[in-house]
PDB file of N, CA, C and O in Angstrom:
ATOM      1  N   MET A   1     117.694 103.520  78.401  1.00  0.00           N
ATOM      2  CA  MET A   1     116.346 104.058  78.323  1.00  0.00           C
ATOM      3  C   MET A   1     115.323 102.978  78.653  1.00  0.00           C
ATOM      4  O   MET A   1     114.371 103.222  79.394  1.00  0.00           O
ATOM      5  N   SER A   2     115.519 101.808  78.113  1.00  0.00           N
ATOM      6  CA  SER A   2     114.590 100.704  78.346  1.00  0.00           C
ATOM      7  C   SER A   2     114.609 100.273  79.822  1.00  0.00           C
ATOM      8  O   SER A   2     113.590  99.873  80.385  1.00  0.00           O
ATOM      9  N   ASP A   3     115.795 100.368  80.421  1.00  0.00           N
ATOM     10  CA  ASP A   3     115.933  99.974  81.831  1.00  0.00           C
ATOM     11  C   ASP A   3     115.129 100.899  82.744  1.00  0.00           C
ATOM     12  O   ASP A   3     114.485 100.435  83.684  1.00  0.00           O
ATOM     13  N   THR A   4     115.164 102.188  82.475  1.00  0.00           N
ATOM     14  CA  THR A   4     114.406 103.136  83.306  1.00  0.00           C
ATOM     15  C   THR A   4     112.899 102.952  83.115  1.00  0.00           C
ATOM     16  O   THR A   4     112.125 103.100  84.061  1.00  0.00           O
ATOM     17  N   ASN A   5     112.491 102.627  81.886  1.00  0.00           N
ATOM     18  CA  ASN A   5     111.071 102.369  81.636  1.00  0.00           C
ATOM     19  C   ASN A   5     110.595 101.142  82.395  1.00  0.00           C
ATOM     20  O   ASN A   5     109.499 101.129  82.955  1.00  0.00           O
ATOM     21  N   ASN A   6     111.434 100.110  82.407  1.00  0.00           N
ATOM     22  CA  ASN A   6     111.079  98.897  83.143  1.00  0.00           C
ATOM     23  C   ASN A   6     110.940  99.185  84.634  1.00  0.00           C
ATOM     24  O   ASN A   6     110.032  98.672  85.288  1.00  0.00           O
ATOM     25  N   LYS A   7     111.838 100.003  85.167  1.00  0.00           N
ATOM     26  CA  LYS A   7     111.766 100.351  86.590  1.00  0.00           C
ATOM     27  C   LYS A   7     110.494 101.143  86.888  1.00  0.00           C
ATOM     28  O   LYS A   7     109.843 100.924  87.910  1.00  0.00           O
ATOM     29  N   LYS A   8     110.146 102.061  85.991  1.00  0.00           N
ATOM     30  CA  LYS A   8     108.925 102.840  86.180  1.00  0.00           C
ATOM     31  C   LYS A   8     107.696 101.933  86.139  1.00  0.00           C
ATOM     32  O   LYS A   8     106.778 102.081  86.946  1.00  0.00           O
ATOM     33  N   ILE A   9     107.687 101.006  85.203  1.00  0.00           N
ATOM     34  CA  ILE A   9     106.553 100.078  85.084  1.00  0.00           C
ATOM     35  C   ILE A   9     106.441  99.212  86.343  1.00  0.00           C
ATOM     36  O   ILE A   9     105.341  98.978  86.845  1.00  0.00           O
ATOM     37  N   GLU A  10     107.579  98.743  86.844  1.00  0.00           N
ATOM     38  CA  GLU A  10     107.569  97.938  88.069  1.00  0.00           C
ATOM     39  C   GLU A  10     107.030  98.737  89.248  1.00  0.00           C
ATOM     40  O   GLU A  10     106.254  98.219  90.052  1.00  0.00           O
ATOM     41  N   MET A  11     107.443  99.999  89.352  1.00  0.00           N
ATOM     42  CA  MET A  11     106.971 100.839  90.452  1.00  0.00           C
ATOM     43  C   MET A  11     105.459 101.063  90.355  1.00  0.00           C
ATOM     44  O   MET A  11     104.755 101.028  91.364  1.00  0.00           O
ATOM     45  N   ILE A  12     104.969 101.291  89.143  1.00  0.00           N
ATOM     46  CA  ILE A  12     103.530 101.501  88.939  1.00  0.00           C
ATOM     47  C   ILE A  12     102.761 100.227  89.291  1.00  0.00           C
ATOM     48  O   ILE A  12     101.710 100.295  89.929  1.00  0.00           O
ATOM     49  N   GLN A  13     103.275  99.074  88.882  1.00  0.00           N
ATOM     50  CA  GLN A  13     102.601  97.809  89.192  1.00  0.00           C
ATOM     51  C   GLN A  13     102.568  97.559  90.696  1.00  0.00           C
ATOM     52  O   GLN A  13     101.559  97.086  91.219  1.00  0.00           O
ATOM     53  N   LYS A  14     103.662  97.871  91.399  1.00  0.00           N
ATOM     54  CA  LYS A  14     103.683  97.700  92.852  1.00  0.00           C
ATOM     55  C   LYS A  14     102.658  98.609  93.523  1.00  0.00           C
ATOM     56  O   LYS A  14     101.976  98.204  94.464  1.00  0.00           O
ATOM     57  N   THR A  15     102.558  99.832  93.034  1.00  0.00           N
ATOM     58  CA  THR A  15     101.603 100.785  93.608  1.00  0.00           C
ATOM     59  C   THR A  15     100.175 100.315  93.383  1.00  0.00           C
ATOM     60  O   THR A  15      99.345 100.377  94.290  1.00  0.00           O
ATOM     61  N   LEU A  16      99.891  99.848  92.184  1.00  0.00           N
ATOM     62  CA  LEU A  16      98.533  99.397  91.880  1.00  0.00           C
ATOM     63  C   LEU A  16      98.173  98.137  92.656  1.00  0.00           C
ATOM     64  O   LEU A  16      97.020  97.966  93.051  1.00  0.00           O
ATOM     65  N   SER A  17      99.138  97.257  92.879  1.00  0.00           N
ATOM     66  CA  SER A  17      98.834  96.033  93.608  1.00  0.00           C
ATOM     67  C   SER A  17      98.723  96.293  95.108  1.00  0.00           C
ATOM     68  O   SER A  17      98.108  95.500  95.822  1.00  0.00           O
ATOM     69  N   ALA A  18      99.297  97.373  95.592  1.00  0.00           N
ATOM     70  CA  ALA A  18      99.225  97.682  97.020  1.00  0.00           C
ATOM     71  C   ALA A  18      97.880  98.305  97.392  1.00  0.00           C
ATOM     72  O   ALA A  18      97.438  98.169  98.533  1.00  0.00           O
ATOM     73  N   LYS A  19      97.227  98.980  96.458  1.00  0.00           N
ATOM     74  CA  LYS A  19      95.959  99.650  96.758  1.00  0.00           C
ATOM     75  C   LYS A  19      94.860  98.686  97.202  1.00  0.00           C
ATOM     76  O   LYS A  19      94.207  98.958  98.210  1.00  0.00           O
ATOM     77  N   PRO A  20      94.621  97.570  96.500  1.00  0.00           N
ATOM     78  CA  PRO A  20      93.574  96.649  96.963  1.00  0.00           C
ATOM     79  C   PRO A  20      93.879  96.078  98.350  1.00  0.00           C
ATOM     80  O   PRO A  20      92.965  95.846  99.140  1.00  0.00           O
ATOM     81  N   LEU A  21      95.161  95.851  98.645  1.00  0.00           N
ATOM     82  CA  LEU A  21      95.514  95.321  99.956  1.00  0.00           C
ATOM     83  C   LEU A  21      95.206  96.336 101.050  1.00  0.00           C
ATOM     84  O   LEU A  21      94.746  95.972 102.132  1.00  0.00           O
ATOM     85  N   ALA A  22      95.461  97.598 100.766  1.00  0.00           N
ATOM     86  CA  ALA A  22      95.159  98.645 101.742  1.00  0.00           C
ATOM     87  C   ALA A  22      93.654  98.740 101.963  1.00  0.00           C
ATOM     88  O   ALA A  22      93.198  98.906 103.094  1.00  0.00           O
ATOM     89  N   LYS A  23      92.887  98.634 100.889  1.00  0.00           N
ATOM     90  CA  LYS A  23      91.426  98.667 101.025  1.00  0.00           C
ATOM     91  C   LYS A  23      90.932  97.473 101.832  1.00  0.00           C
ATOM     92  O   LYS A  23      90.037  97.614 102.666  1.00  0.00           O
ATOM     93  N   MET A  24      91.504  96.311 101.591  1.00  0.00           N
ATOM     94  CA  MET A  24      91.106  95.120 102.340  1.00  0.00           C
ATOM     95  C   MET A  24      91.440  95.281 103.818  1.00  0.00           C
ATOM     96  O   MET A  24      90.659  94.881 104.681  1.00  0.00           O
ATOM     97  N   ARG A  25      92.609  95.872 104.113  1.00  0.00           N
ATOM     98  CA  ARG A  25      92.996  96.106 105.502  1.00  0.00           C
ATOM     99  C   ARG A  25      92.023  97.054 106.186  1.00  0.00           C
ATOM    100  O   ARG A  25      91.627  96.826 107.329  1.00  0.00           O
ATOM    101  N   GLU A  26      91.637  98.116 105.489  1.00  0.00           N
ATOM    102  CA  GLU A  26      90.684  99.078 106.060  1.00  0.00           C
ATOM    103  C   GLU A  26      89.341  98.416 106.320  1.00  0.00           C
ATOM    104  O   GLU A  26      88.737  98.622 107.373  1.00  0.00           O
ATOM    105  N   ARG A  27      88.877  97.627 105.372  1.00  0.00           N
ATOM    106  CA  ARG A  27      87.588  96.953 105.546  1.00  0.00           C
ATOM    107  C   ARG A  27      87.653  95.931 106.663  1.00  0.00           C
ATOM    108  O   ARG A  27      86.684  95.768 107.404  1.00  0.00           O
ATOM    109  N   ALA A  28      88.768  95.245 106.798  1.00  0.00           N
ATOM    110  CA  ALA A  28      88.910  94.258 107.869  1.00  0.00           C
ATOM    111  C   ALA A  28      88.869  94.950 109.223  1.00  0.00           C
ATOM    112  O   ALA A  28      88.249  94.452 110.163  1.00  0.00           O
ATOM    113  N   PHE A  29      89.529  96.096 109.322  1.00  0.00           N
ATOM    114  CA  PHE A  29      89.508  96.845 110.583  1.00  0.00           C
ATOM    115  C   PHE A  29      88.098  97.304 110.904  1.00  0.00           C
ATOM    116  O   PHE A  29      87.647  97.188 112.044  1.00  0.00           O
ATOM    117  N   GLU A  30      87.391  97.834 109.889  1.00  0.00           N
ATOM    118  CA  GLU A  30      86.016  98.283 110.100  1.00  0.00           C
ATOM    119  C   GLU A  30      85.129  97.112 110.499  1.00  0.00           C
ATOM    120  O   GLU A  30      84.282  97.249 111.382  1.00  0.00           O
ATOM    121  N   GLY A  31      85.314  95.970 109.860  1.00  0.00           N
ATOM    122  CA  GLY A  31      84.515  94.783 110.179  1.00  0.00           C
ATOM    123  C   GLY A  31      84.763  94.299 111.593  1.00  0.00           C
ATOM    124  O   GLY A  31      83.828  93.923 112.301  1.00  0.00           O
ATOM    125  N   ALA A  32      86.024  94.306 112.006  1.00  0.00           N
ATOM    126  CA  ALA A  32      86.349  93.878 113.365  1.00  0.00           C
ATOM    127  C   ALA A  32      85.749  94.843 114.383  1.00  0.00           C
ATOM    128  O   ALA A  32      85.208  94.411 115.401  1.00  0.00           O
ATOM    129  N   PHE A  33      85.838  96.133 114.118  1.00  0.00           N
ATOM    130  CA  PHE A  33      85.262  97.122 115.018  1.00  0.00           C
ATOM    131  C   PHE A  33      83.757  96.949 115.111  1.00  0.00           C
ATOM    132  O   PHE A  33      83.193  97.010 116.203  1.00  0.00           O
ATOM    133  N   LEU A  34      83.102  96.734 113.977  1.00  0.00           N
ATOM    134  CA  LEU A  34      81.652  96.549 113.959  1.00  0.00           C
ATOM    135  C   LEU A  34      81.259  95.283 114.723  1.00  0.00           C
ATOM    136  O   LEU A  34      80.272  95.282 115.459  1.00  0.00           O
ATOM    137  N   GLY A  35      82.028  94.210 114.548  1.00  0.00           N
ATOM    138  CA  GLY A  35      81.741  92.966 115.263  1.00  0.00           C
ATOM    139  C   GLY A  35      81.851  93.137 116.764  1.00  0.00           C
ATOM    140  O   GLY A  35      80.994  92.666 117.512  1.00  0.00           O
ATOM    141  N   ILE A  36      82.897  93.805 117.206  1.00  0.00           N
ATOM    142  CA  ILE A  36      83.080  94.032 118.646  1.00  0.00           C
ATOM    143  C   ILE A  36      81.961  94.921 119.185  1.00  0.00           C
ATOM    144  O   ILE A  36      81.452  94.683 120.281  1.00  0.00           O
ATOM    145  N   ALA A  37      81.581  95.939 118.423  1.00  0.00           N
ATOM    146  CA  ALA A  37      80.497  96.832 118.855  1.00  0.00           C
ATOM    147  C   ALA A  37      79.180  96.069 118.967  1.00  0.00           C
ATOM    148  O   ALA A  37      78.423  96.288 119.912  1.00  0.00           O
ATOM    149  N   LEU A  38      78.895  95.179 118.019  1.00  0.00           N
ATOM    150  CA  LEU A  38      77.660  94.401 118.069  1.00  0.00           C
ATOM    151  C   LEU A  38      77.649  93.441 119.257  1.00  0.00           C
ATOM    152  O   LEU A  38      76.616  93.260 119.902  1.00  0.00           O
ATOM    153  N   ILE A  39      78.787  92.829 119.542  1.00  0.00           N
ATOM    154  CA  ILE A  39      78.875  91.933 120.694  1.00  0.00           C
ATOM    155  C   ILE A  39      78.661  92.709 121.991  1.00  0.00           C
ATOM    156  O   ILE A  39      77.972  92.239 122.896  1.00  0.00           O
ATOM    157  N   ALA A  40      79.251  93.897 122.075  1.00  0.00           N
ATOM    158  CA  ALA A  40      79.075  94.731 123.268  1.00  0.00           C
ATOM    159  C   ALA A  40      77.617  95.156 123.429  1.00  0.00           C
ATOM    160  O   ALA A  40      77.087  95.147 124.540  1.00  0.00           O
ATOM    161  N   MET A  41      76.972  95.524 122.333  1.00  0.00           N
ATOM    162  CA  MET A  41      75.563  95.921 122.409  1.00  0.00           C
ATOM    163  C   MET A  41      74.689  94.742 122.827  1.00  0.00           C
ATOM    164  O   MET A  41      73.755  94.910 123.611  1.00  0.00           O
ATOM    165  N   ALA A  42      74.982  93.558 122.312  1.00  0.00           N
ATOM    166  CA  ALA A  42      74.218  92.379 122.702  1.00  0.00           C
ATOM    167  C   ALA A  42      74.428  92.078 124.186  1.00  0.00           C
ATOM    168  O   ALA A  42      73.488  91.681 124.874  1.00  0.00           O
ATOM    169  N   GLY A  43      75.640  92.261 124.680  1.00  0.00           N
ATOM    170  CA  GLY A  43      75.921  92.056 126.095  1.00  0.00           C
ATOM    171  C   GLY A  43      75.141  93.008 126.974  1.00  0.00           C
ATOM    172  O   GLY A  43      74.598  92.603 128.002  1.00  0.00           O
ATOM    173  N   TRP A  44      75.080  94.276 126.581  1.00  0.00           N
ATOM    174  CA  TRP A  44      74.300  95.249 127.358  1.00  0.00           C
ATOM    175  C   TRP A  44      72.818  94.923 127.315  1.00  0.00           C
ATOM    176  O   TRP A  44      72.132  95.039 128.330  1.00  0.00           O
ATOM    177  N   ALA A  45      72.317  94.522 126.166  1.00  0.00           N
ATOM    178  CA  ALA A  45      70.896  94.157 126.053  1.00  0.00           C
ATOM    179  C   ALA A  45      70.591  92.971 126.961  1.00  0.00           C
ATOM    180  O   ALA A  45      69.575  92.966 127.656  1.00  0.00           O
ATOM    181  N   TYR A  46      71.459  91.972 126.960  1.00  0.00           N
ATOM    182  CA  TYR A  46      71.276  90.805 127.832  1.00  0.00           C
ATOM    183  C   TYR A  46      71.289  91.237 129.301  1.00  0.00           C
ATOM    184  O   TYR A  46      70.455  90.782 130.083  1.00  0.00           O
ATOM    185  N   PHE A  47      72.214  92.100 129.677  1.00  0.00           N
ATOM    186  CA  PHE A  47      72.334  92.580 131.056  1.00  0.00           C
ATOM    187  C   PHE A  47      71.075  93.322 131.497  1.00  0.00           C
ATOM    188  O   PHE A  47      70.574  93.105 132.600  1.00  0.00           O
ATOM    189  N   ILE A  48      70.565  94.203 130.625  1.00  0.00           N
ATOM    190  CA  ILE A  48      69.368  94.987 130.963  1.00  0.00           C
ATOM    191  C   ILE A  48      68.140  94.078 131.061  1.00  0.00           C
ATOM    192  O   ILE A  48      67.323  94.240 131.967  1.00  0.00           O
ATOM    193  N   ILE A  49      68.007  93.139 130.150  1.00  0.00           N
ATOM    194  CA  ILE A  49      66.870  92.216 130.190  1.00  0.00           C
ATOM    195  C   ILE A  49      66.937  91.356 131.444  1.00  0.00           C
ATOM    196  O   ILE A  49      65.916  91.129 132.094  1.00  0.00           O
ATOM    197  N   LEU A  50      68.117  90.881 131.788  1.00  0.00           N
ATOM    198  CA  LEU A  50      68.272  90.070 132.996  1.00  0.00           C
ATOM    199  C   LEU A  50      67.894  90.869 134.235  1.00  0.00           C
ATOM    200  O   LEU A  50      67.199  90.356 135.112  1.00  0.00           O
ATOM    201  N   LEU A  51      68.340  92.117 134.318  1.00  0.00           N
ATOM    202  CA  LEU A  51      67.967  92.961 135.451  1.00  0.00           C
ATOM    203  C   LEU A  51      66.467  93.210 135.486  1.00  0.00           C
ATOM    204  O   LEU A  51      65.871  93.229 136.562  1.00  0.00           O
ATOM    205  N   SER A  52      65.852  93.400 134.334  1.00  0.00           N
ATOM    206  CA  SER A  52      64.406  93.626 134.279  1.00  0.00           C
ATOM    207  C   SER A  52      63.637  92.403 134.775  1.00  0.00           C
ATOM    208  O   SER A  52      62.659  92.538 135.511  1.00  0.00           O
ATOM    209  N   VAL A  53      64.075  91.225 134.377  1.00  0.00           N
ATOM    210  CA  VAL A  53      63.418  89.985 134.818  1.00  0.00           C
ATOM    211  C   VAL A  53      63.583  89.814 136.324  1.00  0.00           C
ATOM    212  O   VAL A  53      62.627  89.463 137.016  1.00  0.00           O
ATOM    213  N   LYS A  54      64.780  90.057 136.832  1.00  0.00           N
ATOM    214  CA  LYS A  54      65.001  89.947 138.279  1.00  0.00           C
ATOM    215  C   LYS A  54      64.132  90.947 139.036  1.00  0.00           C
ATOM    216  O   LYS A  54      63.564  90.609 140.075  1.00  0.00           O
ATOM    217  N   PHE A  55      64.021  92.181 138.526  1.00  0.00           N
ATOM    218  CA  PHE A  55      63.189  93.190 139.153  1.00  0.00           C
ATOM    219  C   PHE A  55      61.720  92.769 139.132  1.00  0.00           C
ATOM    220  O   PHE A  55      61.007  92.954 140.118  1.00  0.00           O
ATOM    221  N   PHE A  56      61.266  92.201 138.005  1.00  0.00           N
ATOM    222  CA  PHE A  56      59.889  91.725 137.887  1.00  0.00           C
ATOM    223  C   PHE A  56      59.610  90.649 138.935  1.00  0.00           C
ATOM    224  O   PHE A  56      58.585  90.704 139.615  1.00  0.00           O
ATOM    225  N   PHE A  57      60.499  89.679 139.071  1.00  0.00           N
ATOM    226  CA  PHE A  57      60.303  88.625 140.078  1.00  0.00           C
ATOM    227  C   PHE A  57      60.349  89.179 141.488  1.00  0.00           C
ATOM    228  O   PHE A  57      59.612  88.723 142.363  1.00  0.00           O
ATOM    229  N   TRP A  58      61.211  90.159 141.714  1.00  0.00           N
ATOM    230  CA  TRP A  58      61.299  90.774 143.054  1.00  0.00           C
ATOM    231  C   TRP A  58      60.014  91.552 143.375  1.00  0.00           C
ATOM    232  O   TRP A  58      59.536  91.549 144.510  1.00  0.00           O
ATOM    233  N   LEU A  59      59.465  92.220 142.342  1.00  0.00           N
ATOM    234  CA  LEU A  59      58.290  93.043 142.538  1.00  0.00           C
ATOM    235  C   LEU A  59      57.042  92.198 142.796  1.00  0.00           C
ATOM    236  O   LEU A  59      56.238  92.521 143.670  1.00  0.00           O
ATOM    237  N   PHE A  60      56.885  91.119 142.034  1.00  0.00           N
ATOM    238  CA  PHE A  60      55.682  90.299 142.125  1.00  0.00           C
ATOM    239  C   PHE A  60      55.902  88.961 142.813  1.00  0.00           C
ATOM    240  O   PHE A  60      54.988  88.138 142.874  1.00  0.00           O
ATOM    241  N   GLY A  61      57.088  88.738 143.324  1.00  0.00           N
ATOM    242  CA  GLY A  61      57.402  87.443 143.924  1.00  0.00           C
ATOM    243  C   GLY A  61      57.094  87.319 145.382  1.00  0.00           C
ATOM    244  O   GLY A  61      57.324  86.265 145.975  1.00  0.00           O
TER     245      GLY A  61
END
């Protein structure tokens, strides 16, 4: 009887310790996705600003 209780307790402890790791994995994935999206948006902003400056110089140059 004691052996089965110990096994149940071990299983519960493993389950509880796995939950924070899963949450950390999800947050890491979300953070990486957000970082890549921000870098891409900054790249597009730089590209559009560069084109605008070139157009301005072409127009008034």
